C-alpha positions as CSV (number, residue, x, y, z in Angstrom):
1,M,59.6,58.1,117.0
2,K,60.2,60.4,114.1
3,R,63.8,60.5,113.1
4,N,64.2,64.2,113.3
5,W,67.1,66.3,114.5
6,S,66.0,66.0,118.2
7,S,66.0,62.2,118.2
8,R,69.3,61.9,116.3
9,M,70.9,64.3,118.8
10,M,69.7,62.4,121.8
11,F,70.7,58.9,120.6
12,S,74.0,60.2,119.3
13,Y,75.5,61.1,122.7
14,F,73.3,59.2,125.2
15,P,75.0,55.8,125.0
16,I,78.4,57.5,125.0
17,F,77.4,59.4,128.1
18,L,76.4,56.2,130.0
19,L,79.6,54.3,129.0
20,T,81.9,57.2,129.9
21,V,80.3,57.7,133.3
22,S,80.5,54.0,134.1
23,I,84.1,53.8,133.2
24,L,84.9,56.9,135.3
25,I,83.2,55.4,138.3
26,F,85.3,52.2,138.2
27,L,88.5,54.1,137.5
28,S,87.9,56.7,140.2
29,F,88.6,54.2,142.9
30,L,92.0,53.5,141.4
31,I,93.2,57.0,140.6
32,V,91.5,59.0,143.3
33,G,94.5,59.0,145.5
34,E,97.0,60.0,142.9
35,L,94.6,62.4,141.3
36,S,94.0,64.1,144.7
37,R,97.7,64.5,145.2
38,N,98.3,65.8,141.7
39,E,95.4,68.3,142.0
40,T,96.7,69.4,145.4
41,N,100.2,69.9,144.0
42,K,98.7,71.7,141.0
43,A,96.6,73.9,143.2
44,N,99.6,74.7,145.4
45,R,101.7,75.6,142.3
46,I,98.9,77.8,141.0
47,S,98.5,79.7,144.2
48,T,102.3,80.0,144.7
49,G,102.6,81.1,141.0
50,Y,99.9,83.7,141.6
51,V,101.8,85.1,144.6
52,V,105.1,85.2,142.7
53,D,103.4,86.8,139.7
54,S,101.8,89.4,141.9
55,V,105.1,90.3,143.6
56,Q,106.9,90.3,140.3
57,N,104.2,92.5,138.7
58,A,104.3,94.8,141.6
59,L,108.1,95.2,141.4
60,S,107.9,95.7,137.6
61,E,105.1,98.2,137.9
62,V,107.1,100.3,140.4
63,E,110.2,100.2,138.1
64,L,108.1,101.1,135.1
65,A,106.3,103.9,136.9
66,V,109.6,105.4,138.1
67,L,111.2,105.2,134.6
68,Q,108.1,106.8,133.0
69,E,108.2,109.6,135.5
70,M,111.9,110.2,134.8
71,E,111.3,110.1,131.0
72,T,108.2,112.4,130.9
73,N,108.8,114.9,133.8
74,H,111.2,117.7,132.8
75,D,111.6,118.9,136.4
76,Y,114.1,116.1,136.9
77,S,116.1,117.1,133.9
78,D,116.1,120.7,135.2
79,Y,117.5,119.4,138.5
80,L,120.2,117.3,136.9
81,N,121.3,120.3,134.8
82,G,121.3,122.7,137.8
83,V,118.5,124.8,136.4
84,S,116.3,124.2,139.5
85,D,119.0,125.8,141.8
86,Q,119.2,129.1,139.8
87,D,117.3,132.1,141.2
88,D,113.9,130.4,141.8
89,R,113.8,127.6,144.3
90,T,110.3,126.8,143.3
91,R,111.4,124.4,140.7
92,L,113.4,122.4,143.2
93,Y,110.4,122.3,145.5
94,N,108.3,121.0,142.6
95,T,110.8,118.3,142.0
96,V,110.6,117.1,145.6
97,K,106.8,117.4,145.3
98,D,106.9,115.1,142.2
99,M,108.9,112.6,144.2
100,R,106.4,112.6,147.0
101,D,103.5,112.2,144.5
102,M,105.4,109.2,143.1
103,I,105.6,107.6,146.5
104,Y,102.0,108.3,147.1
105,R,100.9,106.6,143.9
106,N,103.1,103.5,144.5
107,Q,102.5,102.2,148.0
108,L,105.5,99.8,147.9
109,I,108.0,102.6,147.6
110,D,109.6,103.5,150.9
111,S,111.9,106.3,149.8
112,I,113.5,107.9,146.7
113,Y,116.6,110.0,146.3
114,I,118.4,111.4,143.2
115,Y,122.2,111.9,143.0
116,R,123.4,114.7,140.7
117,E,126.9,114.3,139.1
118,L,127.2,118.1,138.5
119,D,128.0,119.0,142.1
120,S,127.7,115.6,144.0
121,K,124.4,116.6,145.6
122,V,121.7,114.3,146.7
123,L,118.0,115.3,146.5
124,T,115.8,113.6,149.1
125,L,112.3,114.2,150.2
126,N,113.7,116.6,152.8
127,G,115.9,118.6,150.4
128,L,119.5,118.8,149.1
129,M,122.6,117.4,150.9
130,D,126.2,116.5,150.1
131,S,126.8,113.0,149.1
132,E,129.7,112.7,151.6
133,V,127.4,113.1,154.6
134,F,124.5,111.2,153.1
135,A,123.3,108.3,155.2
136,D,123.0,105.8,152.3
137,R,126.3,106.8,150.7
138,D,127.7,103.3,150.8
139,Y,125.0,102.0,148.5
140,L,125.2,105.1,146.4
141,N,128.9,104.7,145.9
142,Q,128.4,101.1,145.0
143,A,125.9,102.2,142.3
144,L,128.2,104.8,141.0
145,S,131.1,102.4,140.7
146,R,129.1,100.0,138.5
147,T,128.6,100.5,134.8
148,D,125.3,98.5,134.4
149,T,121.8,99.8,135.0
150,G,121.4,97.8,138.1
151,G,118.7,95.3,139.4
152,W,117.0,94.8,142.7
153,S,119.4,94.6,145.6
154,G,119.2,92.1,148.5
155,V,117.3,93.0,151.6
156,R,119.1,95.7,153.5
157,N,118.6,98.0,156.4
158,L,118.1,101.7,155.6
159,Q,117.9,104.7,157.9
160,M,117.8,107.9,155.7
161,F,117.8,110.3,158.7
162,S,118.4,109.9,162.4
163,S,114.8,110.6,163.2
164,D,113.6,107.9,160.8
165,P,113.1,104.3,162.0
166,N,115.4,101.6,160.7
167,A,113.6,100.0,157.7
168,R,114.2,96.8,155.7
169,V,114.2,97.6,152.0
170,I,115.3,96.3,148.6
171,S,116.7,99.0,146.3
172,M,117.3,99.6,142.6
173,Y,119.2,102.4,140.9
174,K,119.0,103.8,137.3
175,R,121.4,106.2,135.6
176,L,120.0,109.5,134.4
177,P,119.1,110.6,131.8
178,L,117.7,107.3,130.6
179,P,118.8,104.8,129.6
180,F,122.6,105.1,130.2
181,G,123.1,108.8,131.1
182,S,126.0,110.2,133.0
183,E,124.3,113.2,134.7
184,G,123.1,111.4,137.8
185,V,121.5,108.4,139.5
186,I,118.1,107.8,140.9
187,V,117.7,105.2,143.8
188,F,114.3,104.0,144.9
189,N,113.8,101.7,147.9
190,L,110.8,99.4,148.4
191,S,109.6,98.6,151.8
192,M,110.0,94.9,152.7
193,Y,107.3,95.3,155.3
194,R,104.7,96.2,152.7
195,I,105.9,93.4,150.4
196,E,105.6,90.9,153.2
197,R,102.1,92.1,154.1
198,M,101.1,91.7,150.4
199,I,102.3,88.1,150.5
200,D,100.5,87.4,153.8
201,D,97.2,88.6,152.3
202,M,97.5,86.0,149.5
203,T,98.4,83.0,151.7
204,N,96.5,80.9,154.3
205,S,98.6,79.6,157.1
206,Q,96.1,77.0,158.1
207,V,96.3,75.2,154.8
208,S,99.8,75.8,153.4
209,F,103.1,77.3,154.3
210,M,105.3,79.7,152.2
211,R,108.8,81.0,152.7
212,V,111.2,83.1,150.6
213,V,115.0,82.5,150.3
214,N,117.7,84.4,148.4
215,D,120.3,83.2,146.0
216,Q,122.5,82.0,148.9
217,G,119.7,79.9,150.4
218,E,119.3,82.3,153.3
219,L,115.8,82.8,154.7
220,V,114.4,86.1,153.7
221,Y,110.8,85.9,154.9
222,T,108.3,83.3,156.1
223,A,104.6,83.9,155.6
224,H,102.6,85.0,158.7
225,G,105.9,85.2,160.6
226,D,106.1,81.4,161.3
227,K,109.8,80.7,161.8
228,E,109.3,77.0,162.5
229,I,110.0,74.3,159.9
230,P,106.7,73.4,158.2
231,K,105.2,70.0,158.9
232,G,104.8,69.1,155.2
233,S,107.5,68.9,152.6
234,V,108.1,71.6,149.9
235,L,106.0,70.9,146.9
236,T,106.7,74.0,144.8
237,R,109.7,76.2,144.1
238,I,109.3,79.2,141.9
239,A,112.1,81.8,141.3
240,L,111.5,85.5,141.2
241,D,114.1,86.5,138.7
242,N,114.1,90.3,139.0
243,A,114.7,90.1,142.8
244,G,116.8,86.9,143.0
245,W,114.4,85.2,145.4
246,T,112.9,81.7,145.4
247,F,109.4,81.0,146.8
248,E,109.0,77.6,148.5
249,S,105.6,76.4,149.5
250,G,103.7,73.2,150.5
251,I,100.5,71.8,152.0
252,L,100.3,71.0,155.7
253,A,100.1,67.2,156.0
254,G,97.1,67.0,158.3
255,E,94.9,69.1,156.2
256,L,95.9,67.2,153.0
257,F,95.1,63.8,154.4
258,A,91.8,64.9,155.8
259,W,90.8,66.3,152.5
260,M,91.7,63.1,150.6
261,S,89.7,61.0,153.0
262,V,86.6,63.0,152.6
263,V,86.9,62.8,148.8
264,S,87.3,58.9,149.0
265,Y,84.2,58.4,151.1
266,I,81.9,60.5,149.0
267,W,83.2,59.6,145.5
268,I,80.9,56.5,145.1
269,I,77.8,58.5,146.1
270,I,78.7,61.4,143.8
271,G,79.2,58.9,140.9
272,I,75.8,57.2,141.4
273,L,74.0,60.5,141.8
274,T,75.9,61.9,138.7
275,V,74.6,59.0,136.5
276,V,71.0,59.4,137.6
277,M,71.0,63.2,137.5
278,G,72.9,63.2,134.2
279,T,70.3,60.8,132.6
280,L,67.4,62.9,133.7
281,Y,69.1,66.1,132.7
282,V,69.9,64.9,129.2
283,L,66.2,63.9,128.7
284,Y,65.0,67.2,130.0
285,I,67.5,69.6,128.4
286,T,67.2,67.9,125.0
287,R,63.4,68.5,124.9
288,K,63.8,72.0,126.3
289,N,66.5,73.1,124.0
290,Y,64.9,71.7,121.0
291,R,61.9,74.1,121.2
292,P,63.8,77.3,120.3
293,I,65.7,75.3,117.7
294,K,62.4,74.1,116.2
295,A,61.1,77.7,116.2
296,M,64.3,78.8,114.5
297,M,63.9,76.1,111.9
298,N,60.3,77.2,111.2
299,R,61.5,80.7,110.6
300,I,64.3,79.6,108.3
301,Q,62.0,77.3,106.3
302,A,59.4,80.1,106.0
303,L,62.0,82.6,104.9
304,Q,63.5,80.2,102.3
305,F,60.0,79.3,101.1
306,R,59.2,82.9,100.4
307,E,62.5,83.5,98.7
308,E,62.9,80.3,96.7
309,G,59.2,79.4,96.2
310,M,59.8,75.7,97.1
311,D,58.9,73.2,99.8
312,T,61.8,72.6,102.2
313,T,60.1,70.5,105.0
314,S,62.0,67.4,104.0
315,R,65.5,69.0,104.0
316,N,68.0,68.0,106.6
317,E,67.8,70.4,109.5
318,L,71.5,70.7,110.1
319,V,72.1,71.4,106.5
320,M,69.5,74.2,106.6
321,I,71.0,75.7,109.7
322,D,74.5,75.5,108.1
323,Q,73.3,77.2,104.9
324,A,71.5,79.9,106.9
325,L,74.5,80.6,109.1
326,E,76.8,80.7,106.0
327,A,74.6,83.2,104.3
328,L,74.5,85.3,107.5
329,I,78.3,85.2,107.8
330,H,78.7,86.3,104.2
331,Q,76.3,89.1,104.7
332,T,78.0,90.2,107.9
333,M,81.4,90.1,106.3
334,D,80.2,92.1,103.3
335,Y,78.7,94.6,105.7
336,Q,81.8,94.8,107.8
337,K,84.0,95.3,104.7
338,Q,81.7,98.0,103.4
339,H,81.6,99.6,106.9
340,D,85.4,99.6,107.1
341,E,85.7,101.1,103.6
342,N,83.2,103.8,104.5
343,L,85.2,104.7,107.6
344,L,88.4,105.0,105.5
345,V,86.5,107.2,103.0
346,R,85.0,109.3,105.7
347,R,88.4,109.7,107.3
348,R,90.0,110.8,104.1
349,Q,87.1,113.2,103.3
350,L,87.5,114.7,106.8
351,F,91.2,115.2,106.0
352,L,90.4,116.9,102.7
353,D,87.7,119.1,104.4
354,L,90.3,120.3,106.9
355,L,92.7,121.2,104.0
356,E,89.9,123.0,102.1
357,G,89.1,125.1,105.2
358,E,85.7,123.6,106.2
359,R,84.4,125.1,109.4
360,I,85.8,123.3,112.5
361,A,82.4,123.6,114.3
362,S,80.7,121.5,111.6
363,L,83.5,118.8,111.8
364,A,83.7,118.6,115.6
365,D,81.7,115.4,115.9
366,H,84.1,113.6,113.6
367,L,87.4,115.0,114.8
368,E,87.5,113.0,118.0
369,R,86.5,109.8,116.2
370,F,88.7,109.9,113.1
371,T,91.7,112.0,113.9
372,P,94.7,111.1,116.1
373,F,94.8,114.6,117.6
374,A,93.6,115.2,121.2
375,G,91.8,118.3,120.2
376,E,91.5,121.3,117.9
377,T,94.1,123.4,119.8
378,G,97.9,123.3,119.7
379,Q,100.5,123.8,116.9
380,F,100.0,122.2,113.5
381,A,101.9,122.0,110.2
382,Y,101.2,120.5,106.8
383,I,103.8,118.5,104.8
384,A,103.2,117.6,101.2
385,A,105.2,114.8,99.5
386,E,105.0,114.1,95.8
387,I,106.2,111.0,93.9
388,N,108.6,111.9,91.1
389,H,108.2,110.1,87.8
390,Y,104.7,109.0,88.8
391,D,104.0,107.6,85.3
392,D,107.0,105.3,85.6
393,F,105.8,104.3,89.1
394,R,102.4,103.3,87.6
395,R,104.0,101.4,84.8
396,K,106.5,99.6,87.0
397,Y,104.1,98.3,89.7
398,P,100.7,96.7,89.3
399,A,97.7,98.3,91.0
400,K,97.9,96.0,94.1
401,D,101.5,96.8,94.7
402,Q,100.9,100.5,94.2
403,N,98.2,100.5,96.9
404,L,100.5,98.5,99.2
405,L,103.4,101.0,98.7
406,K,101.1,104.0,99.3
407,L,99.8,102.4,102.5
408,T,103.4,101.9,103.5
409,L,104.2,105.5,102.9
410,M,101.1,106.6,105.0
411,N,102.2,104.5,107.9
412,L,105.8,105.5,107.5
413,F,105.1,109.3,107.7
414,Q,102.9,108.8,110.8
415,E,105.5,106.5,112.6
416,L,108.4,108.8,111.8
417,A,106.4,111.8,113.0
418,G,105.8,109.9,116.3
419,E,109.5,109.2,116.6
420,E,110.1,113.0,116.4
421,G,107.6,113.5,119.2
422,L,104.8,114.6,117.0
423,Q,101.3,113.3,116.2
424,G,100.9,112.6,112.5
425,W,97.9,112.1,110.3
426,A,98.7,111.1,106.7
427,E,96.4,110.7,103.7
428,W,96.7,110.6,100.0
429,V,95.2,113.8,98.6
430,S,95.8,112.9,95.0
431,G,97.3,110.1,92.9
432,N,100.9,111.1,93.4
433,R,100.7,113.4,96.4
434,I,100.5,112.5,100.1
435,G,99.7,115.0,102.8
436,L,100.7,114.9,106.5
437,I,99.2,117.0,109.2
438,A,101.7,117.1,112.1
439,S,100.7,118.3,115.6
440,S,102.9,118.9,118.7
441,G,100.0,119.2,121.1
442,E,99.4,122.0,123.6
443,D,102.5,121.6,125.8
444,S,105.4,121.2,123.4
445,G,106.7,123.3,120.7
446,M,107.3,122.7,117.0
447,D,109.3,124.6,114.5
448,Q,110.4,124.2,110.9
449,E,113.7,122.6,111.9
450,I,111.9,119.6,113.4
451,L,109.8,119.4,110.3
452,R,112.8,119.6,108.1
453,I,114.5,116.7,110.0
454,L,111.3,114.7,109.7
455,A,111.1,115.3,105.9
456,E,114.7,114.4,105.4
457,R,114.3,111.1,107.3
458,C,111.3,110.3,105.2
459,L,113.3,111.0,102.0
460,R,116.2,108.8,103.1
461,W,114.0,105.9,104.3
462,V,111.9,105.8,101.1
463,S,115.0,106.1,98.8
464,D,116.9,103.4,100.7
465,N,114.1,100.9,101.3
466,L,111.6,101.5,98.5
467,G,113.7,102.9,95.7
468,L,111.2,105.8,95.2
469,S,112.1,109.4,94.6
470,L,110.1,112.0,96.5
471,A,109.9,115.8,96.6
472,I,108.6,117.3,99.9
473,G,107.2,120.7,100.6
474,V,107.0,121.8,104.3
475,G,104.4,124.4,105.3
476,P,104.7,126.8,108.2
477,V,103.7,126.0,111.8
478,V,100.3,127.4,112.6
479,A,98.1,127.6,115.7
480,G,94.9,125.5,115.6
481,L,93.3,123.2,113.0
482,E,91.5,126.1,111.4
483,S,94.8,127.5,110.2
484,V,95.9,124.3,108.5
485,P,94.7,125.3,105.0
486,G,97.2,128.2,105.1
487,S,100.0,125.8,105.9
488,C,98.7,123.5,103.1
489,T,98.8,126.3,100.6
490,A,102.3,127.2,101.5
491,A,103.5,123.6,101.3
492,D,101.9,123.2,97.9
493,M,103.6,126.4,96.8
494,A,106.9,125.1,98.0
495,L,106.5,122.0,95.8
496,Q,106.1,124.3,92.8
497,H,109.8,125.1,93.1
498,K,110.9,121.5,92.7
499,L,112.8,122.0,89.5
500,S,114.8,125.0,90.5
501,L,115.7,123.5,93.9
502,G,116.7,120.1,92.6
503,R,115.6,116.5,92.9
504,D,114.9,114.8,96.3
505,M,114.9,118.1,98.1
506,V,113.0,119.3,101.1
507,V,111.5,122.7,100.3
508,L,110.7,124.8,103.3
509,S,108.0,127.4,102.7
510,G,109.9,130.0,104.7
511,S,113.0,129.7,102.5
512,L,111.3,130.6,99.2
513,P,112.2,133.9,97.5
514,D,109.8,136.8,98.2
515,R,108.9,137.8,94.6
516,S,105.5,139.2,93.7
517,A,105.9,138.3,90.0
518,L,108.4,136.8,87.6
519,Q,110.7,139.2,85.7
520,S,108.9,138.5,82.5
521,Y,110.6,141.3,80.4
522,K,114.1,139.9,81.2
523,Y,113.1,136.3,80.2
524,L,111.2,137.4,77.1
525,Q,114.3,139.2,75.9
526,M,116.4,136.1,76.5
527,L,113.8,134.0,74.6
528,G,113.8,136.5,71.7
529,G,117.6,136.4,71.6
530,I,117.6,132.6,71.4
531,V,115.1,132.6,68.5
532,R,116.9,135.4,66.7
533,E,120.3,133.6,66.9
534,F,118.6,130.4,65.9
535,R,117.0,132.1,62.9
536,I,120.3,133.4,61.6
537,A,122.0,130.0,62.2
538,D,124.2,131.3,65.0
539,E,125.6,128.7,67.3
540,G,125.3,131.3,70.1
541,W,121.8,130.1,70.9
542,R,123.3,127.2,72.9
543,H,125.1,129.6,75.2
544,R,122.0,131.6,75.7
545,L,120.0,128.5,76.5
546,D,122.6,127.6,79.1
547,E,122.3,131.1,80.6
548,L,118.5,130.8,80.6
549,F,118.6,127.8,82.9
550,V,121.2,129.4,85.1
551,W,118.6,132.2,85.6
552,F,116.0,129.7,86.4
553,S,118.1,128.2,89.2
554,E,119.3,131.6,90.6
555,D,115.8,133.1,90.7
556,Q,114.3,129.9,92.0
557,V,111.5,130.1,89.5
558,K,108.4,128.1,90.0
559,D,108.0,124.9,88.0
560,E,104.8,126.2,86.3
561,E,106.6,129.4,85.2
562,I,109.6,127.4,83.9
563,H,107.2,125.2,81.8
564,L,105.4,128.3,80.6
565,M,108.7,129.9,79.5
566,L,109.8,126.8,77.6
567,H,106.4,126.5,75.9
568,T,106.7,130.1,74.8
569,L,110.1,129.5,73.4
570,I,108.8,126.5,71.4
571,Q,105.8,128.6,70.1
572,M,108.1,131.4,69.0
573,L,110.3,128.9,67.1
574,D,107.1,127.4,65.6
575,R,106.1,130.9,64.4
576,E,109.5,131.6,62.8
577,L,110.4,128.2,61.4
578,G,107.3,126.0,61.4
579,Q,106.3,126.7,57.8
580,L,109.8,126.6,56.1
581,S,109.7,122.9,55.2
582,D,107.6,119.7,55.6
583,S,110.2,118.3,58.1
584,L,109.8,121.3,60.3
585,K,106.0,121.2,60.0
586,R,106.1,117.6,61.3
587,I,108.3,118.6,64.2
588,F,106.0,121.5,65.1
589,S,102.8,119.5,64.6
590,A,100.4,119.2,67.6
591,P,101.1,115.5,68.4
592,S,104.9,116.0,68.2
593,L,104.8,119.1,70.4
594,Q,102.6,117.3,72.9
595,G,105.1,114.5,73.2
596,Y,107.9,117.0,73.8
597,Y,105.8,118.9,76.4
598,S,105.0,115.7,78.2
599,E,108.7,114.6,78.2
600,I,109.8,118.0,79.6
601,E,107.1,118.0,82.3
602,A,108.0,114.5,83.4
603,E,111.5,115.5,84.4
604,T,112.2,116.5,88.0
605,T,115.4,118.5,87.8
606,L,116.6,121.5,85.7
607,A,119.5,119.5,84.4
608,Q,117.2,116.8,83.0
609,V,114.9,119.4,81.5
610,H,117.9,121.2,80.0
611,A,119.2,118.0,78.4
612,V,115.8,117.1,76.9
613,L,115.3,120.6,75.4
614,L,118.9,120.9,74.1
615,K,118.6,117.6,72.3
616,W,115.3,118.6,70.7
617,L,116.5,122.1,69.7
618,A,119.7,120.6,68.2
619,E,117.6,118.4,66.0
620,I,115.5,121.3,64.8
621,Y,118.6,123.4,64.3
622,R,120.1,120.7,62.1
623,I,117.0,120.5,59.9
624,Y,116.6,124.3,59.7
625,V,120.2,124.8,58.6
626,S,119.8,122.1,55.9
627,V,116.6,123.8,54.7
628,N,118.0,127.3,54.8
629,E,121.1,126.3,52.7
630,S,119.0,124.8,49.9
631,K,116.5,127.7,49.7
632,S,116.9,129.9,46.5
633,Y,117.1,133.6,46.6
634,R,114.0,133.9,44.3
635,A,112.0,131.9,46.8
636,M,113.3,134.3,49.5
637,I,112.2,137.5,47.6
638,S,108.8,135.9,46.9
639,E,108.5,135.2,50.6
640,M,109.5,138.8,51.3
641,K,106.8,140.1,49.0
642,V,104.1,138.0,50.6
643,Y,105.3,139.1,54.0
644,I,105.1,142.9,53.0
645,E,101.6,142.4,51.5
646,E,100.5,140.8,54.8
647,N,102.2,143.3,57.1
648,F,102.2,146.6,55.2
649,D,100.2,148.2,58.0
650,N,103.1,147.6,60.5
651,P,104.7,151.0,61.4
652,D,108.0,149.3,62.0
653,L,108.2,147.7,58.6
654,S,111.5,148.7,57.0
655,L,114.5,147.3,55.2
656,K,116.1,146.8,58.6
657,H,113.0,144.9,59.8
658,L,113.2,142.7,56.6
659,S,116.9,142.1,57.1
660,D,116.3,141.0,60.7
661,R,113.3,138.9,59.7
662,F,115.0,137.1,56.7
663,Q,118.6,137.3,58.1
664,I,120.1,139.2,55.2
665,S,121.6,142.7,55.0
666,G,119.4,145.7,54.2
667,K,121.3,146.7,51.1
668,Y,121.1,143.2,49.7
669,A,117.4,143.1,50.4
670,S,116.9,146.4,48.5
671,H,119.0,145.0,45.6
672,L,116.9,141.8,45.4
673,F,113.7,143.8,45.5
674,K,114.8,146.2,42.7
675,E,115.9,143.3,40.5
676,E,112.7,141.3,41.0
677,F,109.9,144.0,40.9
678,D,111.7,147.0,39.2
679,M,110.9,149.4,42.0
680,K,112.2,150.3,45.3
681,F,111.0,148.8,48.5
682,V,109.6,152.2,49.7
683,D,107.6,152.7,46.5
684,F,106.1,149.2,46.7
685,L,105.2,149.7,50.3
686,T,103.6,153.2,49.6
687,Q,101.6,151.8,46.7
688,L,100.0,149.1,48.9
689,R,99.2,151.6,51.6
690,M,97.6,154.1,49.3
691,Q,95.4,151.4,47.7
692,R,94.2,150.5,51.1
693,A,93.7,154.2,52.0
694,E,91.4,154.8,49.0
695,Y,89.3,151.9,50.0
696,L,88.9,153.0,53.6
697,L,88.1,156.6,52.7
698,A,85.4,155.5,50.3
699,T,83.8,152.8,52.4
700,T,84.2,153.8,56.0
701,S,83.5,156.9,58.2
702,D,86.8,156.5,60.2
703,N,88.6,159.8,60.9
704,L,92.0,160.4,59.2
705,Q,94.0,159.7,62.3
706,D,92.5,156.2,62.7
707,I,93.0,155.5,59.0
708,A,96.6,156.7,59.2
709,Q,97.3,154.3,62.1
710,K,95.7,151.4,60.3
711,L,98.1,152.0,57.4
712,G,101.1,152.2,59.6
713,Y,101.6,156.0,59.7
714,A,102.3,157.7,63.0
715,N,99.9,160.6,62.4
716,S,97.4,162.0,59.9
717,I,99.8,164.8,58.7
718,T,102.3,162.3,57.3
719,F,99.6,160.2,55.8
720,G,97.9,163.3,54.1
721,R,101.2,164.5,52.6
722,V,102.0,161.1,51.1
723,F,98.3,160.6,49.9
724,K,98.3,164.0,48.1
725,R,101.6,163.2,46.5
726,I,100.5,159.9,45.1
727,V,96.7,160.4,44.5
728,G,96.8,164.1,43.6
729,V,94.2,165.3,46.2
730,T,94.0,165.5,49.9
731,P,92.3,162.6,51.8
732,G,89.5,165.0,52.9
733,D,88.8,166.1,49.3
734,Y,88.9,162.5,48.2
735,R,86.2,161.6,50.7
736,K,84.0,164.7,49.8
737,L,84.0,163.7,46.2
738,K,83.3,160.1,47.3
739,M,85.8,158.9,44.8
740,G,86.3,155.1,44.9
741,P,89.4,153.3,43.9
742,G,90.2,153.9,40.2
743,R,87.6,156.7,39.7
744,Q,90.1,159.5,39.4
745,G,91.4,158.2,36.0
746,E,87.9,157.9,34.7
747,D,87.0,161.5,35.6
748,S,90.1,162.9,34.0
749,R,89.0,161.3,30.7
């Protein structure tokens, strides 16, 4: 026979099979008696355990159902608070109806009543009554006198009303509201008759007996009503902890011995038949099962031959199957991994589509599959959280730890939302920002106070356990998923006030100032004052800078506008001081300024931004003062001349303007100018303007008013008067004669 997989499989287990069966046949005669007894005992324990588990599960299910009803149904809270008794008795009727529905859903419950501490009233299925005349007041007083939550009582007789029959019940009480409230007590009684019928249905009186005793050993119940002592001994005792009962059971002796005798007689026949049938079955099943395996091997070999281009007929079959299965497992795992990743990506994309205002109708197929919300209706709100110092966070943690922390934050936001009674869906919308869509469903309300509490809990937990700093913006509560983009926009706007509202703050969108625009004029005046005092080397710029940041805080200016104002201040200083020395040029160079901008934008509080800016400005001020003290007056007057030549068309150019620009007095500026150029400032300025006027009149067709304004004159009349005084003719006559610059002197000759 060919030594293929089929033959090896057959001869590998066939001898072992024969040996094992032979040994079992010989040993069966010795152990059949003990085995039968053990199996009987085991079967009895299993059946008894099943009965006990069923009873225990039934009691637990009743207790859990009552507790869930008390926890979720607000009618009971209204009753305990007395709301149900005010004006409208319909609420009290609804509470009684809820109690009846609970009894209907739980067949073991015989009766329920609720005691209210407010006025010592007892609510039963038939209405309210005083506890002093209540039929079950003894048990109720016992429950009220105890401080624990109570367990199942012993079997007792209960007659709620005179018209009711006397019933055997076990009872349990719970204080309301759960778990240890002081507003009332609920008592629910289970019918012993129904419990006994349940036990009877699970036992067979012809094969076994079962009885139930309490903690004192007193008989509580015997299955099928048999009060006689069973013939057999007790084989199994199992305690029912939550009721304090013990179930005792055993097998009736006559049935047990008869069953063992039958097994003894037929065991030899069964053993012989098993050996014969097993041998035939092994031969048959081996050949039968090998045919599909052979077909599978042919397919594997054909597939590998096409893929690898080699002959595999001599390869071990088990090795080939193992390799094929391993390849299939790897492919399946890769596919599953890719599938899971695709689901996460699709879930996140759905989240972003909701925030961007995609039409809900186009997303309806995905909402039920990917979102935790029950539907599209209800109240929703968006919460945005941002990691402060995100660059430090990325440098501190490797990529794997960053992903783990971000996943932790997602789960944290959702779990804390659940603890606040909300449904939460969190996703990372950018590298440092996480978004949470919170929903209260259709039946419960949600306001910004609940959202504020949720946000503050998130802040504290993250700070205490992860050591991270967050800033959270809370959007308004909106109706329906289609309104979530509006809440998202408001939450993002709230985060833009992170600097002015401080670090680790929860910013509610409803608490932001209602300002249509920043008071730019006021802030520009302040920036100009800082630059001016800086330019004249006045230490008052420090006080103005402090005042500027106080305005930022009081006006709750957005972060973007704060950064814009500070950038404007730096640009103004660059324009005034950047060209005074090489040191200042380096400070105001693009790479240096970019570093300062990045440092300012990385800070998360106004105090930190203020400290960074003050330190930087102090360094610039020190360099500027040093440069200003060493600068000569001749260099200053040369700089004034260049400035006049470049700005002679400025209508505001005057000695006062120069004194403000170069931080010297007007008289001193006039003196320096006279000494250096042997003419007055006004004459020098007029000469520059007239030279430019001659050029414009000769080369352009602009009217006199436009030319006057280009030269810095308010109107053409003033310009014409000065032009005639200097040149000798009016501007109009000069243009008619087409006289170019310098032509007048040539014509006079």
